[in-house]
C-alpha positions in Angstrom: 7.0 27.5 12.5 5.5 26.6 15.6 2.7 28.8 15.5 2.2 27.2 11.6 2.3 23.4 13.1 0.4 25.4 16.5 -2.5 26.1 13.8 -2.1 23.5 11.9 -3.1 20.6 15.0 -6.0 22.8 16.0 -7.9 22.4 13.3 -6.9 19.1 12.9 -8.9 18.7 16.1 -11.4 20.4 15.2 -11.6 19.3 10.7 -10.6 15.1 12.7 -13.6 15.7 15.3 -16.6 17.7 12.9 -15.9 14.9 10.0 -15.4 12.1 12.4 -18.6 12.7 14.1 -20.8 13.2 10.1 -19.4 10.0 8.9 -20.1 7.6 11.8 -23.5 9.0 12.1 -23.6 8.6 8.0 -24.5 5.0 8.8 -27.5 3.0 7.2 -28.5 0.1 8.8 -31.7 -3.1 8.3 -32.4 -6.2 9.8 -31.5 -9.2 7.6 -32.4 -12.7 8.9 -32.5 -11.0 12.7 -28.9 -10.0 12.8 -28.6 -5.6 12.5 -26.1 -4.6 9.2 -25.1 -0.8 9.3 -23.3 -0.2 6.7 -21.5 3.2 6.1 -22.6 5.8 3.6 -20.6 8.6 4.3 -17.8 10.7 2.7 -14.3 9.2 4.1 -12.0 11.9 2.5 -12.6 15.0 4.7 -11.7 12.9 7.7 -8.7 11.5 5.9 -7.6 14.7 5.3 -7.6 16.3 8.7 -6.3 13.7 10.4 -2.7 14.1 7.4 -3.1 18.1 8.7 -3.8 16.7 12.7 -1.1 14.6 12.1 1.3 17.3 9.9 0.7 20.0 13.2 1.9 17.1 16.2 5.4 17.7 13.2 6.1 21.5 13.2 5.1 21.4 17.0 7.8 18.4 18.1 9.6 20.0 15.4 10.3 23.4 16.2 10.5 22.7 20.1 13.3 20.5 18.8 15.4 23.0 16.9 14.6 25.8 20.1 13.0 27.9 17.8 
């Protein structure tokens, strides 16, 4: 279980970084009465799934350390 947790942890970190950078980069800005307004047109689903994989990897790794396996 510890190895599976570490694998999920690494994949979650990589996915969160990659999809997070893409989501931040997918924004459009325009000027309205002299104020710059930014709207995000990103798909947030991959980022949310990556974050869930990251959390599950942390939980699996932590539970494997407690059980000693």
